[in-house]
One Martini backbone bead per residue (centre of mass of N, CA, C, O) as a GRO file, in nm:
protein
  172
    1UNK     BB    1   0.098   0.041   0.020
    2UNK     BB    2   0.035   0.384  -0.088
    3UNK     BB    3   0.114   0.694   0.064
    4UNK     BB    4  -0.002   1.015   0.010
    5UNK     BB    5   0.083   1.377  -0.017
    6UNK     BB    6  -0.110   1.684   0.004
    7UNK     BB    7  -0.083   2.023   0.010
    8UNK     BB    8  -0.336   2.285   0.028
    9UNK     BB    9  -0.241   2.438   0.303
   10UNK     BB   10  -0.094   2.732   0.468
   11UNK     BB   11   0.021   2.876   0.784
   12UNK     BB   12   0.250   3.153   0.795
   13UNK     BB   13   0.513   3.294   0.988
   14UNK     BB   14   0.707   3.575   0.964
   15UNK     BB   15   1.017   3.669   1.121
   16UNK     BB   16   1.224   3.950   1.237
   17UNK     BB   17   1.512   4.140   1.166
   18UNK     BB   18   1.627   4.445   1.066
   19UNK     BB   19   1.941   4.411   0.879
   20UNK     BB   20   2.109   4.663   0.795
   21UNK     BB   21   2.350   4.802   0.664
   22UNK     BB   22   2.598   4.977   0.729
   23UNK     BB   23   2.482   5.314   0.708
   24UNK     BB   24   2.153   5.191   0.645
   25UNK     BB   25   1.973   5.259   0.861
   26UNK     BB   26   1.688   5.321   1.003
   27UNK     BB   27   1.460   5.589   1.035
   28UNK     BB   28   1.204   5.604   1.274
   29UNK     BB   29   1.107   5.909   1.265
   30UNK     BB   30   0.958   5.889   0.988
   31UNK     BB   31   0.738   5.703   1.084
   32UNK     BB   32   0.632   5.850   1.324
   33UNK     BB   33   0.543   6.110   1.178
   34UNK     BB   34   0.345   5.990   0.973
   35UNK     BB   35   0.151   5.843   1.179
   36UNK     BB   36   0.083   6.094   1.345
   37UNK     BB   37  -0.023   6.286   1.121
   38UNK     BB   38  -0.249   6.086   1.004
   39UNK     BB   39  -0.424   6.081   1.267
   40UNK     BB   40  -0.469   6.407   1.306
   41UNK     BB   41  -0.486   6.441   0.975
   42UNK     BB   42  -0.702   6.352   0.730
   43UNK     BB   43  -0.533   6.522   0.483
   44UNK     BB   44  -0.284   6.365   0.531
   45UNK     BB   45  -0.022   6.291   0.299
   46UNK     BB   46   0.226   6.108   0.269
   47UNK     BB   47   0.519   6.127   0.148
   48UNK     BB   48   0.758   5.996   0.010
   49UNK     BB   49   0.945   5.724   0.168
   50UNK     BB   50   1.269   5.611   0.196
   51UNK     BB   51   1.238   5.421   0.438
   52UNK     BB   52   1.003   5.255   0.335
   53UNK     BB   53   1.135   5.160   0.077
   54UNK     BB   54   1.368   5.012   0.217
   55UNK     BB   55   1.211   4.813   0.377
   56UNK     BB   56   1.053   4.678   0.143
   57UNK     BB   57   1.302   4.576   0.005
   58UNK     BB   58   1.422   4.407   0.214
   59UNK     BB   59   1.182   4.221   0.243
   60UNK     BB   60   1.146   4.125  -0.044
   61UNK     BB   61   1.417   3.998  -0.068
   62UNK     BB   62   1.424   3.812   0.178
   63UNK     BB   63   1.175   3.638   0.096
   64UNK     BB   64   1.275   3.550  -0.183
   65UNK     BB   65   1.547   3.419  -0.119
   66UNK     BB   66   1.429   3.220   0.116
   67UNK     BB   67   1.106   3.155  -0.018
   68UNK     BB   68   0.997   3.241  -0.304
   69UNK     BB   69   0.840   3.526  -0.243
   70UNK     BB   70   0.653   3.765  -0.429
   71UNK     BB   71   0.619   4.084  -0.306
   72UNK     BB   72   0.347   4.334  -0.338
   73UNK     BB   73   0.268   4.651  -0.288
   74UNK     BB   74  -0.034   4.794  -0.187
   75UNK     BB   75  -0.016   4.915   0.133
   76UNK     BB   76  -0.005   5.169   0.403
   77UNK     BB   77  -0.007   5.201   0.768
   78UNK     BB   78  -0.060   5.346   1.092
   79UNK     BB   79   0.001   5.304   1.450
   80UNK     BB   80  -0.081   5.417   1.782
   81UNK     BB   81   0.003   5.358   2.142
   82UNK     BB   82  -0.090   5.369   2.443
   83UNK     BB   83  -0.099   5.293   2.747
   84UNK     BB   84  -0.242   4.981   2.749
   85UNK     BB   85  -0.319   4.945   2.456
   86UNK     BB   86  -0.585   4.798   2.245
   87UNK     BB   87  -0.685   4.669   1.974
   88UNK     BB   88  -0.877   4.588   1.758
   89UNK     BB   89  -0.996   4.378   1.555
   90UNK     BB   90  -0.803   4.271   1.265
   91UNK     BB   91  -0.897   4.267   0.902
   92UNK     BB   92  -0.751   4.292   0.585
   93UNK     BB   93  -0.983   4.136   0.461
   94UNK     BB   94  -1.232   4.151   0.207
   95UNK     BB   95  -1.484   3.930   0.180
   96UNK     BB   96  -1.640   4.107  -0.057
   97UNK     BB   97  -1.324   4.163  -0.189
   98UNK     BB   98  -1.074   3.944  -0.267
   99UNK     BB   99  -0.935   4.066  -0.532
  100UNK     BB  100  -0.849   4.345  -0.348
  101UNK     BB  101  -0.700   4.171  -0.149
  102UNK     BB  102  -0.469   4.073   0.051
  103UNK     BB  103  -0.223   3.824   0.146
  104UNK     BB  104  -0.031   4.013   0.326
  105UNK     BB  105   0.091   4.116   0.650
  106UNK     BB  106   0.279   4.378   0.794
  107UNK     BB  107   0.465   4.425   1.107
  108UNK     BB  108   0.635   4.728   1.223
  109UNK     BB  109   0.865   4.829   1.473
  110UNK     BB  110   0.930   5.151   1.503
  111UNK     BB  111   0.823   5.219   1.810
  112UNK     BB  112   0.923   5.038   2.096
  113UNK     BB  113   0.884   4.937   2.390
  114UNK     BB  114   1.030   4.729   2.583
  115UNK     BB  115   0.832   4.452   2.595
  116UNK     BB  116   0.508   4.587   2.522
  117UNK     BB  117   0.447   4.413   2.251
  118UNK     BB  118   0.172   4.212   2.117
  119UNK     BB  119   0.065   3.968   1.882
  120UNK     BB  120  -0.257   3.840   1.801
  121UNK     BB  121  -0.324   3.536   1.629
  122UNK     BB  122  -0.580   3.406   1.452
  123UNK     BB  123  -0.700   3.053   1.417
  124UNK     BB  124  -0.758   2.753   1.220
  125UNK     BB  125  -0.756   2.386   1.294
  126UNK     BB  126  -0.988   2.291   1.155
  127UNK     BB  127  -1.179   2.189   1.432
  128UNK     BB  128  -0.988   2.397   1.565
  129UNK     BB  129  -1.108   2.673   1.697
  130UNK     BB  130  -0.988   2.960   1.813
  131UNK     BB  131  -0.701   3.007   1.774
  132UNK     BB  132  -0.368   3.128   1.910
  133UNK     BB  133  -0.087   3.370   1.868
  134UNK     BB  134   0.184   3.487   2.037
  135UNK     BB  135   0.394   3.784   1.939
  136UNK     BB  136   0.646   3.970   1.954
  137UNK     BB  137   0.698   4.331   1.928
  138UNK     BB  138   0.974   4.501   1.812
  139UNK     BB  139   1.218   4.701   1.746
  140UNK     BB  140   1.301   4.635   1.419
  141UNK     BB  141   1.050   4.439   1.367
  142UNK     BB  142   0.889   4.154   1.205
  143UNK     BB  143   0.561   4.058   1.076
  144UNK     BB  144   0.431   3.790   0.876
  145UNK     BB  145   0.091   3.731   0.747
  146UNK     BB  146  -0.195   3.646   0.670
  147UNK     BB  147  -0.467   3.849   0.594
  148UNK     BB  148  -0.685   3.627   0.701
  149UNK     BB  149  -0.589   3.703   0.975
  150UNK     BB  150  -0.678   3.776   1.284
  151UNK     BB  151  -0.589   4.077   1.485
  152UNK     BB  152  -0.399   4.192   1.772
  153UNK     BB  153  -0.280   4.469   1.959
  154UNK     BB  154  -0.061   4.467   2.245
  155UNK     BB  155  -0.029   4.695   2.537
  156UNK     BB  156   0.217   4.659   2.804
  157UNK     BB  157   0.402   4.900   2.987
  158UNK     BB  158   0.414   5.148   2.831
  159UNK     BB  159   0.559   5.482   2.850
  160UNK     BB  160   0.521   5.508   2.551
  161UNK     BB  161   0.466   5.534   2.246
  162UNK     BB  162   0.349   5.295   2.000
  163UNK     BB  163   0.484   5.213   1.674
  164UNK     BB  164   0.302   5.079   1.374
  165UNK     BB  165   0.375   4.930   1.080
  166UNK     BB  166   0.144   4.868   0.802
  167UNK     BB  167   0.156   4.612   0.546
  168UNK     BB  168   0.031   4.534   0.220
  169UNK     BB  169   0.023   4.228   0.032
  170UNK     BB  170   0.098   4.075  -0.273
  171UNK     BB  171   0.129   3.768  -0.466
  172UNK     BB  172   0.323   3.587  -0.737
   0.00000   0.00000   0.00000
């Protein structure tokens, strides 16, 4: 008797530290400024940001070289959190418009108080529903996961505002 296996789908989380070459480190203050201004002024449209472009280029090349996934930037925005603030549950996929929805979401810790931010990602594992995974989000670190997964950002014990850059990708 021969038993064969076919993988139909897979939920993967990619995470790590952004290790830019020496002299090319990211300036987190530009992320913080854009996130802050976009939340206080509805008509503020952040100008093209070289730091954001460098971050996306780094992530795209890293993911492609290591995992052969070609990510294409869809859009991005940012959030900031006060002390002990928790986000609402976030789902980046529009279930009524899947064609225009992202495939992956990336959270980048632009400015995070040490060990004060975690991301809770919800998922189903066949009949085991409502499972979740907590992963810390630190400054200059990223987490990439399927945009179809609901998530919350939890901040506990932060003395300053925590700034998170959120980027949505499609893949080809």
